TORTORTOR-991845 format. One record per atom (N, C-alpha, C): residue in one letter; x, y, z. Coordinates in steps of 0.05 Angstrom, whole numbers, padded with zeros to 5 digits, always signed. Atoms other than C-alpha are relative to their C-alpha. Example, Ala and Ser with C-alpha at 12.3 -4.5 7.8 and 13.67 -1.06 7.14 Angstrom:
! TORTORTOR-991845
A+00018-00024+00000/A+00246-00090+00156/A+00018+00024+00000/S-00016-00024-00001/S+00273-00021+00143/S-00015+00022+00014/
END
This chain:
! TORTORTOR-991845
M+00019+00015-00016/M+01597+00248-00015/M-00029+00007-00009/T+00028-00004+00009/T+01525+00238-00037/T-00019+00007+00023/K+00020-00008-00020/K+01470+00273+00001/K-00028-00007-00011/Y+00027+00008+00008/Y+01397+00250-00001/Y-00021+00018+00013/Y+00023-00017-00009/Y+01332+00290+00005/Y-00026-00015-00006/T+00025+00015+00003/T+01261+00265+00012/T-00024+00020-00002/R+00023-00017+00004/R+01198+00298-00015/R-00026-00017-00001/A+00026+00014+00001/A+01127+00273+00001/A-00015+00009-00025/C+00016-00008+00024/C+01083+00271-00061/C-00023-00020-00004/N+00024+00016+00005/N+01020+00240-00090/N-00020+00002+00024/F+00016-00006-00023/F+00971+00270-00040/F-00029-00007-00003/Y+00029+00006-00002/Y+00901+00251-00018/Y-00013+00019+00021/Y+00013-00021-00016/Y+00850+00295+00017/Y-00026-00009+00013/G+00026+00002-00012/G+00791+00299+00064/G-00007-00028+00012/K+00009+00025-00012/K+00750+00238+00086/K+00013-00024-00013/F-00014+00021+00015/F+00782+00196+00032/F+00028-00005+00011/S-00026+00001-00012/S+00850+00212+00061/S+00000-00014+00027/K+00002+00012-00027/K+00829+00195+00132/K-00005-00030-00001/K+00005+00029+00004/K+00803+00128+00108/K+00025-00015-00008/L-00025+00012+00009/L+00868+00113+00073/L+00021-00002+00023/V-00018+00000-00022/V+00909+00132+00134/V-00008-00022+00020/K+00010+00020-00018/K+00865+00088+00178/K+00006-00028-00009/N-00005+00027+00012/N+00875+00029+00130/N+00030-00004-00006/K-00030+00002+00003/K+00951+00043+00130/K+00009-00001-00029/K-00007-00002+00029/K+00951+00058+00055/K+00017+00025-00005/T-00014-00025+00003/T+00979+00128+00064/T+00011+00009+00027/L-00010-00011-00025/L+01017+00169+00116/L-00010+00029+00002/P+00010-00027-00003/P+00990+00234+00146/P+00022+00020-00002/L-00019-00021+00002/L+01026+00298+00129/L-00002+00018+00025/A-00002-00017-00024/A+01048+00336+00192/A-00022-00007+00020/G+00019+00009-00020/G+01001+00294+00235/G-00029+00006-00008/N+00027-00006+00009/N+00940+00317+00195/N-00011-00022-00019/K+00010+00023+00015/K+00900+00257+00171/K-00016+00008-00024/E+00016-00009+00022/E+00860+00300+00123/E+00017+00007-00025/I-00018-00001+00024/I+00921+00305+00077/I+00022-00021+00004/S-00020+00022-00003/S+00964+00244+00066/S+00013-00006-00027/F-00015+00006+00024/F+01012+00215+00016/F+00009-00029-00001/D-00008+00028+00002/D+01034+00148-00011/D+00025-00003-00018/K-00025+00002+00016/K+01096+00165-00053/K+00020+00020+00010/L-00023-00017-00008/L+01164+00197-00042/L+00017+00005-00024/E-00021-00006+00020/E+01211+00233-00089/E+00026+00002+00015/I-00026+00001-00013/I+01282+00218-00068/I+00021+00013-00019/F-00021-00014+00015/F+01335+00267-00092/F+00027-00009+00010/S-00027+00005-00008/S+01409+00251-00092/S+00018+00022-00012/R-00018-00020+00010/R+01464+00303-00099/R+00029-00007+00007/D-00029+00004-00004/D+01538+00290-00108/D+00014+00022-00015/K-00011-00025+00012/K+01572+00357-00120/K-00022+00012-00017/N+00020-00012+00017/N+01535+00384-00180/N-00017-00020-00016/K+00016+00021+00013/K+01506+00318-00203/K-00025-00006+00017/I+00026+00003-00015/I+01432+00315-00183/I-00019-00018-00016/S+00020+00017+00013/S+01381+00261-00197/S-00023-00005+00020/S+00023+00007-00018/S+01313+00239-00169/S-00016-00023-00011/R+00018+00021+00008/R+01265+00182-00170/R-00024-00001+00019/I+00023+00002-00016/I+01195+00170-00144/I-00006-00029+00007/I+00006+00027-00008/I+01178+00108-00103/I-00025-00001+00018/D+00023+00004-00017/D+01118+00081-00066/D+00010-00004+00029/I-00008+00002-00028/I+01121+00085+00011/I+00002-00030+00009/K+00000+00029-00007/K+01110+00009+00012/K+00025-00014-00011/K-00024+00013+00013/K+01175-00003-00027/K+00026+00011+00011/L-00025-00010-00012/L+01226+00026+00021/L+00021-00022+00002/R-00019+00022-00002/R+01258-00043+00026/R+00018-00002-00024/S-00016+00002+00025/S+01283-00036-00045/S+00024+00020+00000/L-00022-00020-00002/L+01329+00021-00023/L+00024-00012+00013/S-00025+00009-00013/S+01401+00012-00003/S-00002+00008+00030/K+00001-00005-00028/K+01413+00013+00072/K+00005+00029+00007/K-00007-00028-00005/K+01445+00082+00071/K-00023+00019-00008/V+00022-00017+00009/V+01388+00114+00031/V-00025-00005+00017/K+00023+00007-00016/K+01334+00077+00070/K+00001+00013+00028/T-00003-00012-00027/T+01362+00102+00137/T-00007+00030-00001/K+00006-00028+00002/K+01359+00174+00113/K-00030+00005-00006/V+00028-00004+00007/V+01290+00167+00082/V-00019-00005+00024/V+00016+00006-00024/V+01261+00135+00145/V+00001+00023+00020/E-00003-00023-00017/E+01289+00193+00186/E-00017+00023-00010/D+00016-00022+00012/D+01257+00243+00138/D-00030-00005+00003/I+00028+00006-00003/I+01190+00207+00140/I-00010+00007+00028/K+00007-00007-00027/K+01188+00214+00215/K-00005+00030+00004/K+00003-00029-00002/K+01196+00289+00208/K-00024+00009-00017/I+00023-00007+00017/I+01145+00293+00151/I-00027-00004+00014/I+00026+00007-00011/I+01090+00260+00191/I-00005+00011+00028/T+00003-00010-00027/T+01103+00293+00259/T-00018+00025+00000/K+00018-00023-00003/K+01050+00343+00283/K+00016+00026+00003/R-00013-00026-00002/R+01069+00417+00278/R-00013+00015+00023/K+00011-00012-00024/K+01060+00449+00346/K-00011+00028-00005/F+00008-00027+00005/F+01054+00519+00318/F-00029+00003-00008/L+00027-00002+00011/L+00987+00505+00285/L-00022-00003+00022/N+00019+00002-00022/N+00953+00487+00352/N-00027-00009-00009/K+00025+00013+00009/K+00900+00442+00321/K-00011+00012-00026/K+00009-00012+00025/K+00891+00489+00261/K+00014-00014-00024/K-00013+00013+00024/K+00904+00459+00191/K+00018+00020-00014/N-00016-00020+00012/N+00930+00525+00165/N-00006+00027+00013/M+00003-00026-00013/M+00939+00598+00186/M+00006+00022-00020/L-00005-00024+00017/L+00936+00666+00152/L+00015+00021+00016/M-00016-00022-00011/M+00988+00719+00167/M-00006+00025-00016/G+00007-00025+00014/G+00961+00788+00150/G+00023+00019+00000/V-00023-00018+00003/V+01012+00838+00125/V-00008+00028+00006/L+00004-00029-00006/L+01015+00908+00155/L+00026+00014-00004/N-00024-00016+00005/N+01068+00953+00124/N-00005+00029+00009/M+00002-00027-00010/M+01076+01017+00163/M+00023+00016-00011/T-00022-00012+00014/T+01123+01045+00111/T-00011+00019-00022/P+00008-00017+00023/P+01120+01100+00058/P+00007-00012-00027/D-00012+00009+00025/D+01155+01057+00005/D-00001-00030-00005/S+00002+00029+00006/S+01133+00984+00008/S-00011-00004-00029/F+00005+00003+00028/F+01123+00954-00061/F-00029+00000-00008/S+00028+00003+00008/S+01048+00944-00058/S-00019+00019+00015/D+00019-00017-00015/D+01017+00988-00004/D+00014+00021+00017/G-00016-00021-00015/G+01070+01039+00018/G-00017+00025+00004/G+00014-00025-00007/G+01039+01098+00054/G-00029-00003+00008/E+00029+00004-00005/E+00969+01068+00062/E-00006-00002+00030/F+00005+00006-00028/F+00976+01047+00135/F+00022+00010+00019/N-00022-00010-00017/N+01032+01090+00163/N-00008+00020+00021/S+00010-00014-00024/S+00988+01125+00214/S-00011-00020+00019/N+00009+00019-00020/N+00969+01091+00279/N-00029-00007-00003/S+00029+00005+00002/S+00894+01099+00269/S-00006-00017-00024/K+00005+00016+00024/K+00895+01072+00198/K+00010-00029+00003/A-00012+00027-00005/A+00940+01014+00220/A-00018-00017+00017/L+00018+00015-00018/L+00893+00993+00276/L-00026-00007-00013/I+00024+00007+00016/I+00833+00996+00230/I+00005-00023-00018/Q-00008+00021+00018/Q+00869+00952+00180/Q+00004-00026+00014/I-00004+00024-00016/I+00890+00903+00234/I-00026-00013+00007/T+00026+00010-00008/T+00819+00897+00259/T-00014-00013-00024/K+00013+00010+00024/K+00794+00886+00188/K+00012-00027-00008/M-00013+00025+00007/M+00845+00831+00175/M-00007-00023+00019/I+00007+00020-00020/I+00830+00795+00240/I-00029-00009-00004/E+00028+00006+00004/E+00755+00798+00227/E-00003-00017-00026/S+00001+00015+00026/S+00769+00769+00157/S+00013-00028+00003/G-00011+00027-00004/G+00806+00709+00186/G+00030-00002+00006/A-00028+00001-00006/A+00878+00728+00201/A+00006-00011+00028/N-00008+00011-00026/N+00910+00688+00257/N+00025+00014+00011/I-00025-00014-00006/I+00975+00728+00255/I+00000+00026-00014/I-00005-00025+00013/I+00991+00800+00241/I+00030+00006-00001/D-00029-00005+00003/D+01060+00815+00213/D+00004+00029-00006/I-00003-00029+00002/I+01080+00887+00225/I+00029+00008-00007/G-00026-00009+00008/G+01138+00920+00189/G+00002+00030-00003/G-00005-00029+00002/G+01168+00990+00190/G+00022+00007-00020/E-00020-00005+00020/E+01221+00982+00136/E-00005-00017-00025/S+00004+00015+00024/S+01212+00961+00064/S+00025-00016-00007/T-00022+00016+00010/T+01254+00904+00038/T-00005-00009-00029/R+00005+00005+00029/R+01229+00907-00034/R+00027+00002-00015/P-00025-00002+00016/P+01283+00900-00088/P+00009+00029-00003/G-00011-00027+00004/G+01328+00962-00087/G-00008+00020+00023/S+00008-00018-00021/S+01299+00990-00022/S+00024+00011+00016/K-00021-00012-00016/K+01340+01036+00023/K-00002-00008+00029/I+00000+00007-00029/I+01361+01019+00094/I-00006+00025+00016/I+00005-00022-00018/I+01333+01063+00149/I+00011-00007+00028/S-00011+00004-00027/S+01358+01072+00221/S-00019-00016+00017/P+00017+00014-00019/P+01332+01027+00277/P-00019+00019+00015/K+00016-00019-00015/K+01306+01089+00313/K-00025+00008-00017/I+00023-00008+00018/I+01263+01112+00253/I-00019-00024-00003/E+00017+00024+00004/E+01238+01041+00242/E-00018-00005+00024/W+00016+00005-00024/W+01216+01033+00314/W-00021+00022+00004/E+00019-00021-00002/E+01183+01101+00314/E-00025-00004-00017/R+00022+00006+00018/R+01140+01079+00256/R-00020-00020+00011/V+00017+00023-00008/V+01113+01016+00289/V-00006+00000+00030/S+00001+00002-00029/S+01120+01030+00364/S-00027+00001+00013/Q+00026-00005-00013/Q+01051+01056+00382/Q-00019-00023-00006/V+00018+00023+00007/V+01014+01000+00345/V+00009-00025+00015/I-00010+00024-00013/I+01059+00946+00374/I-00006+00001+00030/K+00006-00003-00029/K+01050+00974+00445/K-00029-00005+00006/Q+00028+00003-00005/Q+00975+00972+00437/Q-00011-00028-00009/F+00010+00024+00014/F+00970+00906+00399/F-00012-00021+00019/K+00009+00022-00017/K+00965+00854+00455/K-00023+00009+00019/K+00023-00010-00016/K+00917+00899+00495/K-00026-00002-00016/K+00023+00000+00017/K+00870+00903+00436/K-00007-00027-00012/F+00003+00025+00013/F+00881+00835+00405/F+00015-00022+00014/P-00016+00018-00016/P+00905+00788+00460/P+00002-00029-00011/K+00000+00028+00010/K+00887+00723+00423/K+00014-00003-00027/V-00013+00001+00026/V+00922+00741+00358/V+00030+00001+00002/L-00029+00000-00001/L+00995+00726+00345/L+00012+00025-00013/L-00014-00024+00010/L+01040+00786+00336/L+00027-00007-00011/S-00026+00005+00013/S+01097+00780+00286/S+00012+00027-00007/I-00014-00025+00006/I+01150+00834+00278/I+00018-00006-00024/D-00015+00003+00025/D+01180+00840+00208/D+00023+00021+00000/T-00023-00019-00003/T+01249+00871+00220/T+00026-00015-00002/R-00027+00011+00000/R+01324+00861+00212/R+00017+00013+00022/K-00015-00016-00019/K+01343+00906+00271/K-00004-00010+00029/S+00001+00010-00028/S+01360+00883+00342/S-00015+00019+00018/L+00014-00019-00017/L+01333+00947+00373/L-00030-00004-00002/V+00028+00003+00005/V+01265+00937+00341/V-00010-00027+00012/I+00007+00026-00011/I+01264+00863+00360/I-00001+00001+00031/K+00000-00002-00029/K+01283+00878+00432/K-00025+00014+00011/N+00023-00015-00009/N+01227+00929+00439/N-00026-00015-00006/A+00023+00016+00007/A+01177+00883+00404/A-00004-00023+00020/I+00001+00021-00019/I+01195+00826+00451/I-00011+00011+00027/N+00009-00013-00025/N+01184+00873+00510/N-00030+00006-00001/N+00028-00005+00003/N+01114+00884+00482/N-00015-00025-00009/K+00012+00027+00003/K+01098+00809+00477/K-00003-00010-00028/A+00000+00011+00027/A+01114+00795+00405/A+00003-00031+00001/D+00000+00029+00001/D+01104+00721+00387/D+00019-00011-00020/I-00016+00010+00023/I+01143+00715+00322/I+00020+00021-00009/I-00021-00017+00011/I+01208+00744+00296/I+00003-00008-00029/N-00001+00005+00029/N+01205+00750+00220/N+00021+00018-00013/D-00023-00016+00010/D+01274+00774+00196/D+00007-00010-00027/D-00006+00008+00028/D+01283+00772+00120/D+00029-00009-00004/S-00028+00006+00003/S+01358+00768+00130/S+00009-00025+00015/C-00006+00023-00017/C+01353+00707+00175/C+00022+00006+00021/F-00017-00008-00022/F+01389+00744+00231/F+00029+00005-00008/K-00027-00006+00010/K+01449+00762+00188/K+00006+00030-00003/F-00004-00029+00004/F+01438+00837+00178/F+00011+00012+00026/D-00008-00012-00025/D+01447+00853+00252/D+00008-00023+00019/K-00011+00022-00015/K+01491+00805+00291/K-00010+00000+00029/K+00009-00002-00028/K+01462+00829+00358/K-00027-00014+00004/I+00026+00012-00003/I+01396+00796+00342/I+00001-00026+00015/Y-00002+00026-00014/Y+01419+00728+00366/Y-00001+00003+00030/K+00001-00006-00029/K+01430+00758+00435/K-00028+00006+00009/E+00027-00008-00007/E+01360+00786+00435/E-00020-00023+00000/I+00019+00022+00003/I+01325+00722+00413/I+00008-00025+00015/K-00010+00025-00013/K+01368+00670+00449/K-00016-00006+00025/D+00015+00011-00023/D+01328+00628+00498/D-00025+00015+00006/K+00026-00013-00003/K+01266+00670+00487/K-00022-00018-00011/N+00022+00017+00008/N+01199+00635+00481/N-00014+00013-00024/L+00009-00013+00025/L+01189+00660+00409/L+00001-00019-00023/W-00003+00014+00025/W+01176+00631+00341/W+00018+00016-00018/K-00020-00013+00017/K+01233+00647+00294/K-00003-00010-00029/V+00003+00007+00029/V+01223+00649+00218/V+00028-00001-00012/I-00024+00002+00016/I+01282+00622+00180/I-00007+00006-00029/H+00008-00011+00026/H+01275+00662+00116/H+00024-00001-00019/H-00022+00002+00020/H+01317+00649+00054/H+00000+00025-00018/M-00004-00022+00019/M+01344+00707+00014/M+00029-00001-00010/Q-00027+00000+00012/Q+01403+00707-00034/Q+00007+00030-00004/G-00008-00028+00002/G+01440+00773-00026/G-00015+00017+00020/T+00014-00019-00017/T+01408+00835+00004/T-00023+00012-00017/P+00021-00014+00016/P+01346+00876-00016/P+00011+00017-00023/Q-00012-00017+00020/Q+01393+00921-00054/Q+00012-00016-00024/T-00014+00015+00021/T+01427+00865-00094/T-00014-00026-00008/M+00011+00028+00003/M+01381+00803-00091/M-00011-00007-00027/Q+00011+00006+00027/Q+01350+00810-00160/Q+00019+00005-00023/I-00020-00004+00021/I+01415+00822-00197/I+00011-00028-00007/N-00009+00026+00010/N+01422+00756-00234/N+00004-00022+00021/P-00002+00021-00020/P+01408+00706-00178/P+00006-00027-00013/K-00008+00026+00011/K+01440+00637-00189/K+00000-00021+00022/Y+00000+00023-00018/Y+01433+00568-00157/Y+00010-00024-00015/N-00005+00027+00012/N+01460+00498-00169/N-00026-00015-00004/H+00027+00011+00000/H+01390+00473-00153/H-00015+00014+00021/V+00012-00019-00019/V+01344+00523-00121/V-00013-00014+00024/L+00013+00014-00022/L+01304+00472-00080/L+00020-00011+00020/L-00020+00013-00018/L+01364+00434-00053/L+00018+00021+00014/D-00017-00021-00013/D+01405+00497-00041/D-00015+00013+00023/I+00016-00011-00022/I+01348+00527+00001/I-00002-00020+00022/Y+00001+00021-00020/Y+01340+00461+00037/Y+00025-00001+00017/D-00026+00000-00015/D+01414+00461+00055/D+00003+00024+00018/F+00000-00025-00016/F+01408+00533+00079/F-00017-00003+00025/F+00018+00005-00023/F+01349+00515+00124/F+00013-00018+00020/E-00013+00020-00018/E+01386+00455+00152/E+00022+00012+00016/K-00022-00014-00013/K+01447+00497+00168/K-00010+00019+00022/E+00010-00019-00019/E+01406+00551+00203/E-00015-00014+00023/I+00013+00015-00021/I+01365+00500+00242/I+00021-00010+00019/N-00022+00010-00017/N+01430+00470+00268/N+00012+00022+00017/K-00011-00023-00016/K+01454+00539+00290/K-00018+00005+00024/L+00019-00006-00021/L+01391+00546+00333/L-00004-00024+00019/K+00004+00024-00017/K+01397+00476+00365/K+00006+00005+00029/K-00008-00005-00027/K+01430+00504+00427/K-00020+00018+00015/D+00020-00017-00011/D+01372+00551+00438/D-00020-00017+00016/T+00019+00014-00017/T+01324+00531+00494/T-00026-00006-00016/Y+00025+00004+00016/Y+01266+00539+00444/Y+00007-00006-00029/S-00010+00006+00027/S+01301+00508+00385/S-00022-00014-00017/N+00022+00012+00015/N+01236+00473+00366/N-00020+00020-00011/K+00019-00020+00009/K+01200+00539+00353/K+00011+00015-00025/I-00011-00010+00026/I+01220+00549+00280/I-00021-00002-00021/I+00017-00001+00024/I+01181+00567+00217/I+00018+00004-00024/L-00017-00001+00023/L+01211+00558+00148/L-00014+00016-00023/D+00010-00017+00022/D+01201+00610+00092/D+00020+00000-00023/P-00020+00001+00022/P+01235+00596+00025/P+00005+00027-00014/G-00006-00026+00010/G+01230+00670+00008/G-00006+00005-00030/I+00008-00005+00028/I+01191+00676-00057/I+00006+00029-00007/G-00007-00026+00010/G+01219+00735-00096/G+00024+00013+00013/F-00024-00011-00014/F+01279+00745-00050/F+00025-00013-00011/G-00024+00012+00012/G+01339+00731-00095/G-00008-00024-00017/K+00009+00021+00018/K+01299+00688-00144/K-00011+00012-00025/N+00013-00008+00025/N+01280+00695-00217/N-00025-00016-00003/L+00026+00013+00004/L+01215+00670-00246/L+00003-00031+00000/K-00005+00029+00000/K+01243+00600-00259/K+00004-00011+00028/H-00005+00009-00028/H+01268+00594-00187/H-00026+00000+00016/N+00025-00002-00015/N+01201+00617-00158/N-00019-00023-00007/L+00019+00020+00009/L+01161+00568-00200/L+00010-00028+00008/M-00010+00026-00009/M+01207+00510-00182/M-00005-00004+00030/I+00007+00002-00029/I+01197+00525-00108/I-00029-00008+00004/F+00029+00007-00002/F+01121+00524-00116/F-00004-00029-00009/N+00005+00026+00012/N+01125+00461-00159/N+00006-00023+00019/K-00007+00022-00017/K+01159+00419-00106/K+00005+00009+00029/I-00004-00012-00026/I+01152+00459-00042/I-00003-00021+00023/S+00004+00021-00021/S+01132+00395-00003/S+00027-00012+00009/I-00026+00010-00009/I+01207+00378+00001/I+00007+00010+00027/F-00008-00012-00026/F+01213+00424+00061/F-00013-00012+00024/H+00013+00014-00023/H+01166+00382+00103/H+00019-00019+00014/S-00018+00020-00012/S+01223+00333+00114/S+00020+00012+00019/L-00016-00013-00021/L+01257+00384+00158/L-00014+00001+00027/G+00015+00004-00025/G+01201+00376+00209/G-00012+00025+00013/F+00011-00025-00011/F+01177+00448+00217/F-00022+00011-00018/P+00020-00012+00017/P+01117+00489+00193/P+00012+00016-00023/V-00010-00014+00023/V+01126+00519+00124/V-00018+00024-00006/L+00014-00025+00005/L+01106+00591+00109/L+00007+00009-00029/I-00005-00010+00027/I+01098+00620+00039/I-00012+00028-00003/G+00009-00027+00003/G+01091+00693+00019/G+00000+00010-00029/P+00001-00008+00028/P+01071+00701-00054/P-00016+00025-00006/S+00020-00022+00004/S+01023+00759-00043/S+00010+00023-00016/R-00006-00023+00018/R+01026+00810-00100/R+00028+00001-00011/K-00028+00000+00009/K+01097+00789-00119/K+00003+00003-00030/R-00006-00007+00028/R+01130+00807-00185/R-00003-00024-00018/F+00001+00023+00018/F+01131+00735-00211/F-00028-00003-00012/I+00027+00002+00011/I+01055+00740-00220/I-00003+00018-00025/N+00001-00018+00023/N+01063+00800-00266/N+00017-00010-00023/Q-00017+00011+00020/Q+01119+00765-00303/Q-00014-00021-00017/I+00016+00020+00014/I+01070+00710-00321/I-00024+00012-00014/S+00025-00010+00011/S+01006+00749-00332/S+00002+00026-00015/K-00006-00025+00014/K+01035+00816-00356/K-00020+00023+00007/N+00015-00025-00002/N+01012+00887-00343/N-00021+00001+00023/F+00017-00002-00023/F+00980+00878-00274/F+00015+00015+00022/D-00011-00014-00022/D+00994+00929-00220/D+00000-00017+00025/T-00002+00017-00024/T+01012+00902-00151/T-00027-00007+00013/K+00026+00005-00013/K+00941+00909-00124/K-00019-00017-00017/E+00017+00015+00019/E+00913+00873-00185/E+00010-00029-00003/R-00012+00027+00002/R+00951+00808-00171/R-00013-00020+00019/L+00014+00018-00018/L+00900+00775-00126/L-00004-00028-00012/G+00004+00026+00013/G+00885+00720-00177/G+00025-00017+00001/G-00025+00015-00001/G+00958+00700-00182/G+00009-00007+00028/T-00006+00006-00028/T+00967+00705-00107/T-00016-00024+00009/L+00017+00022-00009/L+00908+00659-00094/L+00007-00027-00013/S-00006+00026+00013/S+00927+00607-00146/S+00026-00012+00011/S-00025+00011-00011/S+00998+00601-00118/S-00004-00009+00029/I+00006+00009-00027/I+00971+00596-00047/I-00015-00027+00000/L+00015+00025+00001/L+00922+00542-00065/L+00017-00023-00010/F-00018+00021+00009/F+00976+00503-00102/F+00018-00008+00023/S-00017+00006-00024/S+01019+00508-00039/S-00016-00015+00021/L+00018+00014-00018/L+00960+00487+00004/L-00003-00029-00008/Y+00002+00026+00013/Y+00953+00428-00043/Y+00023-00019+00009/Q-00024+00015-00008/Q+01023+00406-00020/Q+00005+00001+00030/G-00002+00000-00029/G+01010+00416+00054/G+00014+00023+00013/V-00010-00024-00012/V+01039+00485+00065/V-00020+00011+00020/Q+00019-00007-00022/Q+01009+00512+00130/Q-00005+00029+00006/I+00002-00028-00007/I+01021+00587+00136/I+00003+00017-00025/F+00000-00017+00024/F+01006+00640+00084/F+00000+00030+00008/R-00003-00029-00006/R+01030+00712+00088/R-00013+00016-00023/V+00017-00012+00021/V+00979+00755+00050/V-00009+00028+00007/H+00012-00026-00003/H+00952+00825+00040/H-00030-00002+00001/N+00029+00002+00003/N+00881+00806+00019/N-00011-00024+00016/V+00008+00022-00018/V+00861+00763+00079/V-00028-00010-00007/R+00028+00008+00003/R+00786+00762+00066/R-00003-00017-00025/E+00002+00015+00025/E+00792+00739-00006/E+00014-00027+00000/V-00016+00025-00002/V+00846+00687+00008/V-00015-00020+00018/K+00015+00018-00019/K+00805+00659+00067/K-00023-00013-00015/Q+00023+00010+00016/Q+00745+00652+00020/Q+00010-00022-00019/G-00011+00019+00019/G+00788+00617-00032/G+00008-00027+00013/I-00009+00024-00014/I+00817+00568+00018/I-00025-00017+00009/L+00024+00014-00009/L+00748+00551+00047/L-00013-00015-00023/V+00013+00013+00023/V+00719+00536-00022/V+00017-00023-00010/F-00019+00020+00010/F+00781+00497-00044/F+00000-00025+00018/E+00000+00023-00018/E+00781+00454+00019/E-00026-00015-00001/N+00026+00014+00002/N+00707+00439+00013/N-00002-00017-00025/I+00000+00016+00025/I+00717+00416-00059/I+00017-00025+00004/L-00018+00023-00005/L+00775+00371-00038/L-00013-00020+00019/N+00013+00018-00019/N+00735+00342+00021/N-00023-00016-00012/K+00022+00014+00013/K+00679+00321-00026/K+00010-00020-00021/W-00012+00017+00021/W+00727+00286-00074/W+00001-00028+00009/K+00002+00028-00007/K+00719+00211-00075/K+00026-00016-00007/K-00025+00014+00009/K+00785+00193-00109/K+00024+00017+00006/N-00025-00015-00005/N+00857+00214-00103/N+00004+00023-00020/I-00009-00022+00017/I+00883+00280-00130/I+00030+00001+00001/L-00029+00003+00001/L+00955+00277-00152/L+00014+00026+00001/V-00020-00022+00002/V+01010+00326-00138/V+00027-00013-00003/Q-00023+00016+00006/Q+01065+00286-00170/Q+00014+00011-00024/M-00014-00012+00023/M+01109+00330-00214/M+00028-00011-00003/E-00027+00009+00005/E+01172+00305-00247/E+00019+00022+00002/
END
């Protein structure tokens, strides 16, 4: 049986985009008229046979009835507003690792005082969300007990909403005990790298809770994920994974509170990561906000060579801007201040552009 997928492409920006939307020349991406599109890439997959073609949005009539029905359904999801953004075009998620062994900043913020100083700094720099983690999930990392993990983050999480009531609190964990305690301290987002598979009790803790849940893709576990990862087609395989997990959450009272993260560097080699960036706009057709976390990741060093984790800001920013280019809305980063600056400059350049800028990759 053939399955079809729809990717928005050929994007326009700023005032020019708003004019095109008004004149019904383009469609707004996620309800935002400042970024719109007029072409679609339609993928078809029948077992391992995969093909794609790009068509103009005005030429949907040329499609077969079966394909047209699926594409029209996808377009509705692509153009629907994303509630999570709450009138913001994009959001920055600042990373706080309260661990001794995280790949880029292990040990720097594992005291409560240092952590609170760093949180304040990130918020002042433009972070809308703070993602706090007490266990490293870098490739080859060791599993720690839920008790130790909670002890690492408990004091900061307990103080968070008192000190920063308007900022969203995200807990980065795979453990039901940590999630339960974080929820009791008004956490807003559950960011579980294992997509709730490491600890089966998590579903009980998050079910019918008014929380945003990150559906995060990872092939394997942190201990095995970088041992020769393989896909039939990395984009479509991740899409299918997202679709399956979304369906699992449909019975939840808050099934609409979902964020999608394709998991850059989690069970992907360089080729896989670059393909995700290249056509990341395919995930908009699932109808939820898309989050990307390229900050300081190994793929940057694989391309540029001999750069330590903290020296990868250039690669981080370029991958974020390319994702922004395709309408990605949430960015998980370490260097909030610099990324915020980059986004502001990039958006101002796009808003001044008088003609279309293409993001139409074959």
